[in-house]
N, C-alpha and C positions, 0 to 999 in steps of 0.2 A: 543453891549457890551461897557460900559463906562470905563474910565481909572481905576476907583477903582476896577472893576471886573478883571482887568489884573494884579492887585497886589497880591502877595502871602500873606498868613496870617501874620499879624503883620506889614504889610506895606512894606515888603521886595520886591524890584523890581523883576519883572518876567524875565527880559532879562539882560544877561551879554554881553555887547558890548566890545569885546576883540580886542585891536589893538596891533599887534606884532611889536616890534621895535628893531632895531639893528643899533646903531650909526646914528639915523635918526633925529637928533635935528632940522635940517633945515625943514624937512617935517612936524614934529610935530608942529613947530612954525606956519607953514602956514595952516595946516589942522585941528589940534586938536581944536582950538578955534571955528571953524565952526561946528565941531561935537558936542561940548559941547553946543553951542547955539541952535542947532536944535534937540537935543535928549531930550526926555521927561524923566526927572529925577524921576518922580513918578513910571515909569514902567521899566526904564533901568538904569543900573550902568555901567559907562565907566571904563574900566580897560586897562592900558597900561602894556602889558607883555613884559618885556625887556630881550633880548637875550645877556646879558653880555656886554652892551654898555660901551665904554670907552670915549665917547664924553660927551657933557653936557646935554644929553637927560633927564636923571632923575632929574637933578637939575632944568631944565626948567619946567618939569611937577610939581614938588613939589612947586616951586615958583609961577607958574601961576595958578595952579588949586589945591590948598591944600585941598579943600573940595569936588570938583566935580569929581576928577579922582583918582581912586585907582591904585597903582603901584604893579606889581607882578614881582619880580626880579629873574632872572636865572643867574647862575655863568658863563655861556659860551654861545656861539652862537650855538643853536641846529638846526638852519635852520628853514624854514617856517613850514614844516610838524611837526617835533617833538616839536618845540616851541609851536605851537598851541595845540598839544596833551597834553603837560604838563599844559598849561593854562586851557584847557577844563576840565581836570581831577580835577582841583581845583574849578570848577564852578558847582559842583554837586547840590548846593542848588537852582539853577536857572532852570526855566522851558525851557527857550530857551537861546542859545548862538549865538551871531553874530561874525563871523570872519570878521573883517574889516581891510582892508589895510590902512597903515598909509598915503597913498597919495589919500585918498577918502574924499570928502566933501559931507556931507549929507544935505538933505533939510527938512524943517519942516514937522513933522508927519511921517517921513520915518519908524521909529521903530514901531509906532502904527499900520500903514498899514500892515506891515509884520506880526505883532503879531495877528491882527484881522483875517487875512487870515488863519494863522496856527490854531487859535482857532476854526474857522469855518470848517476846513478840517483836522480832526484828522488823516486821512490816509496819509497826506502829512508830510514827515519827514524833508524836507529842502526846502528853497525857497530863491530867490534873488529878489532885486528890479530891476527896469529899470536902466541901467548903461549908463550914457551919458559922453561925453568927457569933462573934466575939461577945456581944452583949447578952445574947440569948443562946447559949451553947446547945440547947436541945432542938434548935430550929435551923434549917438551911439558910444560907446567906444569899442575898440577891445576886451578887457578881459571880455566877457560875454554878452555884449550888452543887449538884451532882452530875455535871456535864451538860453541855448546851446543844441546841438545835436551832435551825432557822425554818420558818414556814415558807410557803411559796411566794410570799410577798417580801421576804427578807426580815421579818420580825423575829427577834431572838426570844427563846424560852428555854427552860431547863428541866431536867429531872429534879423535882423538888421546888420549882419556882415557875409560875406563870404570871407574867407582868409583875405586879407588886405583891402577889400572894406567895409567901414563902412557907412551905409545909414544915410541920414538926418532923424530926428525924426519928423514925421508929425502926430503922433497919430495912425499910421497904425498897431501897435502891442500893443495897450492899453488894450486889453482884457487879463485877467489872463489866463495862459496856463500851461498844463503839459509839461515838458521838460525832456531831458535825463540828463542834468547836469546844476548845478547852479554855478555861478562864485565865486571863493575864494576871489575876491575883496570885496564882501559883501555877505556873506552866513549866513543865519539864519538856525539853525539846532536844533533838539531836542537832548540834550546831551546824553540821554539814547540810542537813535538809533545810534548816532555818535560812541559810545563805542561798541554797539552790532555789528556794521558793521566793526569794527576793527580799527577805527580812521584813520587819515591820515597816509599813509605809509612813515615812516621816511627815508626809503632807497631812496625815490624819492628826498629828501632834499628840492627841490622847483620845481615848474612848473608841471602842469597836475595832481598834487596830489588830487585836489578837484574833478576832473573828475573821477578819479579812485574811490574815496570815494562814489561819487554819483552812480556810476555803482554798487558798492556793496550794497548800500542802496536799489536800485531798485531790486537787487537779493533777498532782504529780503521781497519783496512784497510791499514796501512802494512807495510813489510818490515824485517827485521833481517838483517844480513849479516856475514860475516867476510871480511877483505881480507888474505890471507896475504903479499902483497908488502910489507906493513908488519909489522915485527917488534919485539917488546919482550921484556924478560927480567924475570920476576917472582920475587922471593924467596919469597913465600908464608909464611903463618903470622906476618905482621908484627904482627897484632893479637892473635890467639889461636892456639895450636898445635892440630893436628888433633884430638887426643883430650882437649882441655880440656872439662870438663863444661859450662862456660858456652857454648862453641861448640856442643856437642851439643844443649843446651837451645834455643838460638836456631835452629839448623837444623831441628829437629823441629817446634818451635812455628810457625816462619815458613812451613814447607812446608804445614802444615795450614791456616794462614791464607790462603796463596796459593790453595790448592785451593778453599777455601770462597768466596773472593772472586770467582774467575774461572770457575767452573763453573756451568752453567745449572741451573735447578731440576730438570730432567728426569733428571739423573744425579749431582747433587752429593751427595745422601744416601748412595747406594750406594758412590760413590767414597770417601767419608770412612769408611764402615764398613770397606771393604777396607783402607784405610790404617791404621786402628786395629789390625786384625788383624796386618798386616805389621809395624807398630811394636811390637806386643806380642812378636813374634819377636825383634826387635832388643833389646828390653828383657831378654828371657830370655837372650839371648846374653851381655849384660853381667853378668847375675846369675850365670850359670854360670861366668863367668871371674872372679867376685868383684870386679868393678868396680862397687862400690856407688854411687860418685859419678855415673857416667854413666847407670846405671840410674835413679837418682833424678832425673836431669836429664830423661829421657824422660817420666817420670811427671809432673813439674812442667809440662813442655811441653804435655801433653794437658790437664792441669787448667786451666792459664792460657788455653789456646785456647778451652776451653768458655765462659769468661767473655768473652774478647775478640771472639769471633765475632759476638756480639750487636750490635757496632758497625757491622757490614757488612750492609746490607739491600738493596743494589742488585746484581743479578747479570746477566750477559750472557744472550743467547738461544741462543748456539752453544757447542759444546764443541770447542775447537781441538785438544785432545789426541787426539780420535778421527779426525782427518783423515789420509788415506792418504799425504800428502806427507812425513810424519815417518818416520824409519827403523824404529822397532819399537814393539810394543805393551807388552812387559814386559822391561825391561832386567834385572830379577832373574832371569827365566827364561833369558834369553840368556847371562847371566854364570854363574849357579850350576848350571844344568841342561845347557845346550849348551856351556858352557865357552868362550864367545867372549870374547876379551880385546882385540881390535882393532876399531876402528870400521869399517875397510874390510871385515872379515868380516861385520859386522852388516849393512852395506848390501847386500852380495852376496846374502845369504840372505833379506832381508826386503823390499827394494824390487822392485816390479814395473813 
């Protein structure tokens, strides 16, 4: 397929590349020029969706890219999830939408590679590129690496990243693959399926909302993929650093919500009891290291989850986490007991 075949009738771009921004002038100045330079304007339209910024973000975009970048302004900060939902809702004329973090630098041909894969695989609803570290380009980046999975307890891990261990990229995961989830740092999705699956859950506000969305897309019978021939470079920590208590709170709370929403009645209660026990160990670890702020964040996450779970009354009939096509049952066991640090080792010992 050539570039012209990827254009909609009348020459309208096929892809909306949506960059959500909130007071991110510094990040836009560093990363937006790289995105503009490497994105094919004949198939993609770059859109900065602004969450009510009060800094100089919009003035910078208007001055630097008056023709190349469209601005979509919102009156307030709706958070990552609802901000993207509002933006995607306005992109109904595009065949594909890319949710692109404002701290991501793209490489030449990245959008074309993702689009070609989606065109060739109509049963795939969403995909991500290979995500490398912006600071260390030879190493996978934490947020998505080369495609994500969940273990039986709902803990995320990736091709190229298990917990905090990010592997060097030596081409070991260069084959396209079906995965459980694709990273929200750079997520191409069919907007019709995005809406059918219920969009990003705005109650999450930020963190793990794309994993929850991908889970619901899989429940529709669609596929999620990673396309390593497309590469991007992610700074990471652009919104909150790894050990920030706010990030700890959102990750723990949203993981519980995700399990509650997407597990069937037959196993949901036992899964959540198991997670409470495991989260108690994480809480104890913070207490023993005198990290009171993160310990309190876990406590708040469970308390608020107990109230928020009441809003979710519809549950699926199948447990996708128990299917044998995923690499492992317990990433905690593999990492802490078997000392596995690379995804390739995980696959060799667990897949049959």
